[in-house]
N, C-alpha and C positions, 0 to 999 in steps of 0.2 A: 127617180128614187124607187127603191124596192127594199125588201127585208134584209138584203145583204149589206145595206148601209149602216146597220146597227150593231152594237155590242151589248152584252149583258153579263152580269156576274153569275157564275155558277155557284152552287151551294157550298163548294169548298173554298170560295173566295177568289178563284181565278177568273180573269176576264176572258170571255169567249166572243170572238168575232163571228157574227153570223155569216160573213163571207166565206168562212170555212165550210159552210154547207151549200155553197153555190153549185147549181146543177142537180140538186136533190129535191125531191118532193117533201115538203114539211107539213106537219100538223102541229100547230102552236096552241097550247091549252093553258088557261089559268086554272089552278087546282087548289084543293084544300083537303086536309086530312080528317076533319070532323064535320063533314057535310053529308047530306043524304045521297049525294052523287059520288061520294068517295069510292064506292065499289067499282066505279068506272075505271079506276087505275088498272084493274085486271084486264078489262077490254082494251085499254090503251097499250098495255104490255103485249097483249095478243096481236094487235096491229103491228107493233114494232117488231116482234119476232117474225111475223109473217112476211113483212115487206122490207126489212132493213137491207138485206143482201141485194135488193133490186134498186136501191137508191132512195130509200125513204128514211127520214129522221123525224122523231117526235121530240118536241121541246116543251117541257112542263115548267110553268111559272107559278109557284105557290103565291097565294094572295089572301090577306086577312081582312079584306074590306066588306065581306058579306057575313054578318052575324058572328063575327069573331070566331070563324071556323078554321082558322089556321094560326093558332096562338104560339106554336113552338118556334124554336130557333131553327136556322137552316140545317144544322146537324141533326136535330131531333126529327125534323120533317124527312130528311133523307133516310135516316134509320127506320122510321115508321114505314116508308114506302118500300124499302128493300126487304124488311122483315115480313110485312103483311102482304105484299103484292109481287115481290121479286122483280121490281122494275130494273131495267138495264138501260133505259133511255136517259138522256141528260136532264137533270133536275137543277133548275136555276135557283138563285137566291130569291127570297120573298120580295115581292114588289107590290105596287099599287097599279091598278088597271083603269081606274076612273079618277076624275078630279085633277086638281092642280099638280099633285104629286105622281100622276100616272107616268109609268115608264114610257120613254119615247117610242119604243117598239109598239106598245099597245095603243098609243096615240095614233100611230101610223096605221095599224091594222084596222082600228075602228073607222078611220077616215076612208078606208078602201071598201069596207063592207059594213053597212049599218045593220042594226038588228031591230027587234021589237021596240026597244026604247031609244031608237035613233042611234046616235053614236055611242051611247053608254053600254057597258057590259052589264047584262042583267043579273048574273049570278056566277058562282064557281062552275067550272067545266064548260065554259064557252070555248068553242074550237074554231080555229082558222086554218083552212087548207090552202097551202101555198104551192104554186107550180114550180117547175125547174128554173124558171126565169125570175123567181122571187116575187111574183105577183099573187095577191090574194085572189083565189078563185071561188071560195065558198066560206060562209060563216055558218056555224051550227049552234043552235041553242043548247043549253045545258041538258035538257031532257033527251036529246038525241044521243043514244048509246053509241060508243065507238064502233061496234060491230056494224051498225047501219051506214057507216062512212066508208067501209072497205071497198065498195064498188067505185066510189068517186076517187079513192086513192089509186085503185087499180087503173082507172081511166087516165089519171094524170101520169102514172108511171109508164103507161104505154106511149105517151107523147114524148117526143124529143124536144129539146129546148127551142128548136125552130118552129114548133107547132105541128109538125107532121107526127104521125103515129108510127110506132114500131109494130110491125106485123106479128101477130101471134104465130107460134110455131106451126108451120104448114099452111098458113093463110097468106093473104096479101093485104097491105095497108091501103089507105085511100089514094096513094100514088101508084098502086099496082106493083109494089115491091114485095117479093115473097119473103116470108120469114123462114128461119131454119127449122128443119125437122130434128127432133131429138132422137 
């Protein structure tokens, strides 16, 4: 089992198969628009803009389980994020991430990487980095700003799905294969 086995509803009501992201590096985040961490949307958009063309996707899942910090409708949340942060990455429908009503994707993510509170999500803007094979490789606490994750994303993007790395331009990877010069 991996993240590609799940589906989720987008903010426009359409069902999205996560298998459509197969072979890409993913950052999956539970978000909120009235949270002290809400300004992280800017950093998340920055990561998305920087890495999208290299096989990176950012999937945002609004959640209202922490201090009623995501009270709006899916349409209101999308509008807020587009107007205030210019987000271009997929925004999903509001979900629960803890408890009996937790979305199956987040049940899976938590089972793969526990955090400070064990399997529970501590707060909004918990982040899960997923490799090209659909496996969770890192979990980041809400306090970790998106910019601090860039190096780990870069590292995962350099790996092929088989686990080998792609050589940087002009260098060689761990298998001794040279990269292209620009």
